[in-house]
C-alpha positions as CSV (number, residue, x, y, z in Angstrom):
1,M,89.4,70.9,144.6
2,A,90.3,74.7,144.8
3,N,88.3,74.7,148.2
4,E,89.8,71.5,149.3
5,A,93.5,72.6,148.5
6,K,92.9,76.4,149.9
7,N,92.0,74.3,153.1
8,K,95.3,72.4,153.2
9,V,97.4,75.4,153.1
10,D,96.1,77.4,155.7
11,P,98.4,80.8,155.8
12,L,97.6,81.8,159.2
13,D,98.9,78.6,160.7
14,A,102.1,78.9,158.5
15,A,103.3,82.6,159.7
16,T,102.4,81.4,163.3
17,D,104.8,78.1,162.9
18,V,107.5,79.8,161.9
19,V,107.7,83.0,164.4
20,A,109.7,82.2,167.6
21,G,108.1,82.4,170.8
22,A,104.2,83.1,169.0
23,L,101.3,82.1,171.3
24,A,98.6,79.7,170.1
25,G,96.2,81.4,168.6
26,A,98.1,84.6,168.0
27,V,97.0,86.5,164.9
28,V,99.1,87.2,161.8
29,T,97.4,88.9,158.8
30,T,98.2,87.5,155.6
31,D,96.9,87.5,151.8
32,E,94.5,84.7,151.6
33,Q,94.6,85.2,148.1
34,T,98.0,84.0,147.2
35,P,99.5,82.8,150.7
36,A,103.1,83.5,150.7
37,P,105.5,80.7,151.8
38,A,106.6,80.2,155.6
39,A,110.2,81.7,155.0
40,A,108.6,85.0,153.4
41,A,106.1,84.6,156.4
42,A,108.6,84.8,158.9
43,G,110.7,87.2,157.0
44,A,107.8,89.9,156.8
45,A,107.0,89.1,160.9
46,S,110.5,89.8,161.5
47,K,110.8,92.9,159.6
48,A,107.4,94.1,161.3
49,S,109.0,93.1,164.8
50,A,112.0,95.1,164.0
51,A,110.3,98.3,162.9
52,K,108.5,98.1,166.2
53,G,111.2,97.0,168.5
54,G,111.2,94.6,171.5
55,L,108.5,93.9,173.7
56,A,105.8,95.2,170.8
57,S,103.3,92.2,170.9
58,V,101.8,90.1,173.5
59,P,104.0,86.8,172.2
60,Q,107.1,88.9,172.9
61,I,105.9,90.0,176.2
62,V,105.4,86.5,177.3
63,E,108.8,85.4,175.5
64,L,110.6,88.1,177.8
65,A,108.3,86.3,181.1
66,D,109.8,82.9,179.7
67,Q,113.5,84.1,179.5
68,L,112.9,85.6,183.3
69,S,111.5,82.4,184.4
70,A,114.3,80.6,182.8
71,C,117.0,83.1,184.9
72,A,114.6,82.2,187.9
73,D,115.2,78.3,186.8
74,Q,118.9,78.5,186.7
75,L,119.5,80.7,190.1
76,H,117.4,77.9,191.9
77,E,119.7,74.9,190.6
78,R,122.8,77.1,191.5
79,I,121.8,78.2,195.1
80,M,120.8,73.8,195.2
81,R,124.4,72.9,193.7
82,D,126.2,75.0,196.3
83,I,124.2,73.6,199.6
84,K,124.4,70.7,198.5
85,A,128.1,70.4,198.2
86,Y,128.2,70.7,201.7
87,D,127.2,67.1,201.5
88,G,125.3,67.2,205.6
89,R,128.1,69.4,206.8
90,A,127.5,72.6,208.3
91,V,126.8,75.7,205.9
92,P,128.6,78.4,206.8
93,A,126.5,81.4,207.8
94,H,127.8,83.5,205.4
95,V,126.7,81.4,202.8
96,Q,123.4,80.3,204.1
97,A,122.6,83.8,204.5
98,T,123.3,84.8,200.6
99,A,121.2,81.5,199.8
100,R,118.4,83.2,201.7
101,A,118.7,86.5,200.1
102,L,118.7,84.6,196.3
103,L,115.8,82.2,197.0
104,E,113.8,85.4,198.0
105,D,114.8,87.0,195.0
106,E,114.1,83.9,192.7
107,L,110.6,84.2,194.4
108,L,110.1,87.4,193.4
109,L,111.6,87.5,190.1
110,R,109.0,84.2,189.2
111,Q,106.1,86.0,190.5
112,R,107.1,89.1,188.3
113,A,107.3,86.8,185.4
114,N,103.8,85.5,185.8
115,G,102.4,88.9,186.2
116,L,104.0,89.7,182.9
117,Y,102.1,86.4,181.7
118,A,98.7,87.4,183.1
119,D,98.6,90.7,181.9
120,A,100.9,90.5,178.7
121,A,98.4,93.1,176.7
122,T,98.7,95.7,179.0
123,F,102.6,95.9,179.0
124,I,103.5,96.5,175.3
125,V,105.6,98.6,174.5
126,K,104.6,101.1,171.4
127,S,108.9,101.9,170.6
128,L,111.4,100.1,172.6
129,G,114.4,101.2,170.6
130,K,116.1,97.4,171.2
131,S,114.9,95.0,168.9
132,Q,113.7,91.4,170.7
133,Q,116.7,89.3,169.8
134,N,118.7,91.8,172.0
135,V,116.2,91.3,174.8
136,V,116.3,87.7,174.6
137,A,119.9,87.5,173.6
138,L,121.0,89.5,176.8
139,T,118.5,87.6,179.2
140,S,119.8,84.7,177.8
141,A,123.2,85.3,178.5
142,A,122.2,86.3,182.1
143,A,121.0,82.7,182.4
144,E,124.3,81.7,181.4
145,K,126.6,83.6,183.4
146,I,124.0,82.1,186.9
147,R,124.6,79.1,185.5
148,K,128.8,79.0,185.3
149,I,129.2,81.4,188.1
150,A,132.0,80.2,190.5
151,L,131.1,82.2,193.4
152,I,127.4,82.4,193.8
153,G,127.9,85.7,195.8
154,D,129.2,87.3,192.5
155,I,125.8,87.3,191.3
156,T,123.6,89.0,193.2
157,G,123.9,92.5,191.0
158,L,122.9,90.7,187.8
159,V,119.9,89.1,189.9
160,A,119.1,92.8,190.9
161,G,119.4,93.7,187.3
162,L,117.0,91.1,186.3
163,L,114.4,92.4,189.1
164,G,114.8,95.7,187.7
165,L,113.9,94.3,184.0
166,A,110.7,92.2,185.2
167,G,109.6,95.5,187.2
168,A,110.2,98.0,184.5
169,A,108.5,95.7,181.7
170,A,105.8,95.8,184.1
171,T,105.7,99.5,183.6
172,G,105.2,99.2,179.6
173,Q,107.4,102.3,179.7
174,A,110.7,102.3,177.4
175,A,112.7,104.1,179.6
176,P,113.0,102.6,182.5
177,I,113.0,99.0,180.4
178,I,116.1,100.4,178.5
179,L,117.8,101.7,181.8
180,A,117.1,98.0,183.1
181,L,118.8,96.3,179.8
182,E,121.9,98.6,180.3
183,K,122.2,97.6,183.8
184,I,121.9,93.9,182.6
185,Q,124.6,94.3,180.1
186,T,127.0,95.9,182.5
187,H,126.6,93.0,184.9
188,V,127.1,90.4,182.3
189,K,130.3,92.0,181.3
190,D,131.7,92.8,184.5
191,I,131.3,89.0,185.9
192,K,134.6,86.9,185.4
193,T,132.7,83.2,185.0
194,H,134.0,79.3,185.0
195,Q,132.4,76.5,185.5
196,A,131.7,76.1,189.6
197,P,134.7,74.1,190.9
198,A,133.5,70.2,191.2
199,S,134.9,69.7,194.4
200,K,133.6,70.0,197.8
201,P,134.1,73.1,199.7
202,A,136.7,72.3,202.9
């Protein structure tokens, strides 16, 4: 009966379920003799993560790749919304040029995110000095700015910042990552966003 009860409460599964962004099969060490409750396991994992800083594990690198992919999705949706707003009419040359440039940036952002997925273990940062929550919050804010920006041309600097972060993350070095995060934060603060107008362009 003792063995059966032990099989029902697997501390590894409990810890894995509560750690956000954890990969399937990620290893979380616990005391198998006295398994902690799920909340306690989550707290311990959170404290360990905070001590290391962000991007300190494979799951955290993958979480960043997820965030960058989400930004690419928002960028693609925003570009298509601008183009479709012309409803079959001729799209001005300057709008076409901006759309093409941003589509190229979208593709590059996806490629860099895919690179992080593929080689996550290579890009672990030993001491970033920024928490994982900070990294996720900043990239989430960037995605929201892209979604709500009224003039799509106003996000080129922000998109460049995201590309810079993706490239910096691939170095596994804290200094360029911190610099990229600071640039994104600056762009996020500077951009004045509101819901894109629903009316069709003249």
